[in-house]
N, C-alpha and C positions, 0 to 999 in steps of 0.2 A: 570459383566459387563453393567447390564439395567441400574443399579443406578448410574453410573457414567453416563452414558449419559443420563438418566433423568435429572439428577442435571445442563448437559450442556443445555440441549433442555430447560429448566425452568427455574432457576434461583432459585430455592426453594431452602430455608434455608435447614441445617440439621437434624434440629429439625423438620422441616414438613414433610422433606422426611421420618424419622425415627414413625409419626405417620401414614404417608400415606402405607409404609410397612412392619408397626410392627415389626422396626430393629434397636436397638440402636444408637444414633444423630455419639456415637463415633465408632462403626462398619462403620456404612454411609463415612465417613472420611476416614479411611481407603481404605476402596473401593476405593473411588472414586482417592486417591492417586496412587491406584496403575493402575486404569484404564488407568489416563492419561498419564503415566508413559510408560506404555506396548505400548497406540497410536502412544504416540512419537516414540519410538523404534521400531515399527515395519514400521511406515508409513513415518516419516521422508526420509527413503532413497528411496522412492517410489516415493512419492508425493512433497519433495523437494530437488532435488539430484542439487549436485555441478552443475551449467551451463556449458555446451559444447559451442563451437563454431557453429556447427549445429543447437543447439538447439536458441542461438541468432539470425543467420539468419533468421529461421521459424519466430519465434516473431517476427522482425523486418518485416518481410512481411506482418504477421496480421495486423500489425499498420495501414501498406498503406493502406491497402485492404481496412481494417474499418473505420479507423481516419483519411488517410491521412494525417500520419506524416512520411515520410522515415526515414527508419537509427534509427528508434525508439525499444527499447529491451522493453520497461516497461516503468510502471510510476511509481513514490515513493510517499510514504506522510507515515506519522506518527500520531498517534494515543495515548492519554493518555486513559488507560483502566482505571476507578472507582475501589477502593479497601478501606476496611475498614482497618483502619489505623492499621499494625502490633505491637505489642507490644516493648518496648525500642527503638524504631526506629527513636524516633523524627521526625527532618522537612524535613526529607528524600527523603520522600514520597509527601511532601506536594506541589502541584502544583503551576502555576499562577492563577490559577480557583478558589482557594484556596478549592482543595478539595484533597484526597490521589488517587495517582496514580500510575500503572506502564506504560511503555511505549512500545507501539509495532510501531515496524519500520517496512515497508515492501514495495516491489518492485512488484508490479500487470499485469500481461500482458492483452492482445487486449480483454481477453475472461474473466477477470475479477480472475481471479485462482494466485494466489499466487506464485513468480519466487523465490523470498527471505525473509528470515522476521530477523528482533533483538530484541527480547525479554528480559526485566531485566531491562532497564536504569530507575533511580531514577526520580517521577515526576518534583522534584525539579532541572532537571537539564538545562541546557540553551538548545534549540530548535538545533540548529548549532552544540552545542560541541556534545548532542547527536548523531549525524549524524557521525561525525569525530571521534569520539573514538566505534560507533559500530564497529563490522566486516563486515559488508555491506562498511560503507563507506572508512576503512584502505584500503581494497581490490581495492576499484575503485581510491582513491588519488595515490597508489602505482602502480596503471598498471598491476594489478594480479586479476584482475574480469576475466580475458579471453574474454572482447571484440574483436569483428577478427575487422582487420585493416579497416580503410578508405575504405568507397564504394561511387561509382559514386553512383548520385541521380536521380529517373526514370525522364527517358528525358529530363537528362540534363548532361553536361560537369560538371559539380563541384562534386569534392571528399570530402567529410564532414566522420568526426569519428561517431562509433555510442553511442547514446545518452542515457539517462534514462531523464525523462520528472518530473520538481515537481515546486512545488507553493514559496512564497517568501519565503518560511522557509529555503529552502538549497541553497547552496553556487554557483555560479555559476562556471563552471567548464570545460574544454573539452568536459567530456562526460555526466554532467549535466545540463540540460538545465531549466531556471528561467523565467517567462515573466517580460517585460520589466516593469518599475516601471508605475503607473497610469499618473503623469506628461506627463512624456515620452508618452509614448501611444495616452494621448491628443492631445500632440502634434503634431506630426506624425502618420500619417494615415497607413503606410504599417508597422510601429511599434505595433499599435493597430490590425491588419490583424493577423501579428504573433502572440500576444498575446492569439488572441480567437482559434488558430490553435492550438496551445499549449494545453489551458484548454479544447479543443475537444478531445485531446489524453487524458491531465491528469486525466479526472475524472473517469475513470476507477477503476481507486484507489478509488474515495471517492464511487461509486458505491458497488465495492467491500466489503469495511466495513460496507455499508447497508446492503448488504447482508448477511454476515456475524454477524449480531446481528438479521437481522428477524428469520436467525433459529436459534441460540445458544444465545436463551436468557437469558443466564447469564449473557450476556454483558448489558444487561438492567438495571441492577441492581448491589451496591456497592459488591465485591467480597469479603466475609468473609474467606479465608484461609491463610495458611501461603505461602509468596512469593514464595517461591521457589516452590509450587505447584502449584501458581496462574499462575507463567513462564512456567509451563508443560501444564495445561488448555489450555493457549492459543498458544501455538504451537500444541497439538493435536486439538481444533475446525481449523485452517487456512488447516493440513492435511485433516481431514474429509470435510471442505467444499472446496477442491482440487475435494477429490473424488464425491461428489456430481454435481459440477461442470461440471466434465466427462461426470457421467450420462448425466445430462441437455445435453449436448452438443451431445451425440449420438445420443441421442431421438430426438434434433431437426432435423438433421441429417438425420432419418429414416422417422420424418414428414414430412420434407422441410420448419420445421418451420426456422423462422429468426430474429425473435424480441428480441429485446434487455433489458433489464433491464434499466432503466433511471427514479432513483428516485433522489428526494433531499431533502431527507426528515432526518431532522435534529436529530440527535442521542445525547439526552442531555448525555451519559452514557461513548462515546466514541467523544472527542475531540481534533483539530487539532492542533498539533504543534502555539506556538507562533509566528510571520511573523518577523521573523529577520533572514537575511540569509551566514551571516559575510563577509568576505572577497571576493573579487570572483578572479578569474584566468585569466591573459591577454587574453591567447588562447578561453577563454571561449566565450571572448565577439567577437571576429571573428567568431567565426563557429554559436554564434548566431544571430550576421548579415548577414554571409552566409544563414541561415536558410530563414530569412526574405526575403532576397534577392527574393530566390527561390520559398515563398508563395507567392508572389506580383508580378511573369515574369510568368515560364511556369512550375511551381506548383500550379500553381491560379486553384479554384474550383468553381462554378458558384454561389454558395449562400452565398460565405463569405463575398461579400462586403454590402449586404445587413442585413446581422447580424451585421456584425460591423455598420452601421451606424445607427441602430435600437437602440444598447445599446450606 
């Protein structure tokens, strides 16, 4: 067990670990594979369970209280995780940044925990296509993700659906909000306010990936293992991340600590998806405009205008 966790935490090569622990690198390879498989088997049902309506409502309340975005159940983002080119894989894993990768697509809650993940898409695949083909995207588009019925916004008569916030890489949909493009935001101040409020909520996904890489340094190096094992490794790391976040949150509650991790450090080994969202849903435009109206009227916060003006 210790060898598998050590590999996750340090990212050392198998041969380097073999010298440290006086065990052959072939044995360590087998141990790592068994450890990550066992972690996935035992922890996925506990830390990445299928969400229910009760969970969605509690996550939406946390987003409103912490990040001032109502009816938001999570922030979605995707990252290319760098790997060493697998044998006989051709250009399947070769991405637009000119290296080989596997895609990690994740929905994150207001406390930087992973709610749902999809691992294993090839690096060469288009950004919007990755989400559309993923199990998460299929369930959202087919209305089978279990999101609650539309609900009234706080202090307003508007009734809007529950949504997931993302960046330009994702397609605008009734349940997926993305920012207005820069030209529109510059011309319309209210759209700029919406972009700020959405970005404020969406940054939890960036921070979650940052925290994941800070703890599991294997993500700072090209991962030189079989792609199937790499999928299990990424899933195991996300489960352990949630376990650590639970301990962090409980410690903060006991000590009355409310500090949040806010880091914009660039992680060269985990790059974002290309910014092309594909076709939009007509109802998505209406929902986004309704949120924009709410943020500029009854849902406004004191600092939003100063922030937008400075930017």
